[in-house]
C-alpha angles and dihedrals in degrees: 000000000000130000096264123117137202087267092061122012119182128208128191116201120191123196127221119248116141114236089355087079083094086075089059089051090054090055090046090053089058093046093048091048092052092050090048092049091051092047096043091229140061115290138191118225089225085072094050101048127059092204130020117188137171148175124225108324086008089061090058092051094042092052092049091050093047089052088058102258117154119239089247090057090048092050092053091047093049095049090052096040100051099059092047094048099042096052112137124221124204088214092070118087114225114239089008103062133025108273097229138041110260090201090067091052091049092051092052093047092048090050087064104037102024115194095325120143127217090262094057113137087220089082103097095194142009116306128194127184125192121212138156119239101213101189093058099025096236131141109229123207103185120187139173093243108134089204092063118119095241099037099106132044108262118236092246093054092237092148143357111263116247090237089073097054113113113242089224091057093048094048091044089051092051091051097046095112111186112249091019102056138012118254121269122239119218125179108239105162121035113250095010133100113281124257117260114229134190137178117315088228087077087073128066086267109078080120096044098192096107091042090055091046091056091043094058099037107038104087095219091067090063102238100091096183115174119245126229139111091264094043107046131038123181122195110196118192125192135199101225125308119235135156110223114221131195126195121228091244092051091048092051092052096043120102117243093255091055091050089052091053092049092049091050092049090051091049091055089053092048091050092051091050090051090052090052091049091053092047090054092046095049104030144045123245144180089206110055111189124213106250104183141325094269102052102019111196092331091256094251094311116153127182092229129040086229109055115218096225146350116254139178124199118205119188143117129237112234091221126119096227095047094046092051095043099043104028105021091239115143104201130170126232091253091055093048090047090051094051091045093066114095094216104039105116091178087070095057094101093050093046089052091048091053092047093048093050092047092048092052090048101046114021110090132179092239090060088065096045092254098130 
């Protein structure tokens, strides 16, 4: 596990966001560089965080980090992975079939994790992956904690212990975004039909920060870490914030399936905003994030006089005014529209540019306890 202690546990939470995961990697580059500068030598983030968790594309990055990959290695992997995974085929019918070949995604994931299981000793720190079990309607937060209730096989064979799940299956499940990829099957109970899993973004945890908070603090999960601003730090990294809008005319012309997709996309955004609101209400931060027009960034308000944790939120708003004002980037509506799409590999360079500029602007050594 990492170098943290009971006096100061650290959690890294990585949002889902398709190809915009390259923005998360830009923030991670900055974080890794600050740790390396403080240490006077190269570091791996697996050795600086006690738990790394992610949803969807964040699950891919989290798993790579927990296995000890450098951010540079992850960046190279991501730039090669995305164009191969998000390759359209004219043979697939929009709104009828998944848009992309899940086999291509599986090959890319397996190239990183191989045939490792969740109990592999190659994981250098805690790992948590968020997925949605569609057949039972449950949100799954699966981690490599051997104290977890479902870690081992029970004597009566009632279920398969989490330790035996293949990392490739878990990551593939977390990235199985409806419309984009087919669901992932995972055997859960011996002799019964497998569970059917889809993208963790179809839970309240596309931003998994609150999910990881409950994982490490609720005793039943087996971590039992103490809360407190000096005991628990959460670093939450986004993939570009944007409120999707739909005109009345467009809504009237859209087929029912398209309206369903738009509503689901909006729900994911709402859930992420709610997570940020709860982080602000319960924790203390150097980086308050604007939540909505009515409450702003809460102006330092916390629900309790003793915040439960310290957190930092790193992200960029995909909005022309914000990008110009905060980052000095003058982008057109077409450019912002291109980078907003989850599957537009042509926008990878621009997404990385935005992430790099935001990381330089917002990530400070004191946020990481380095001053």
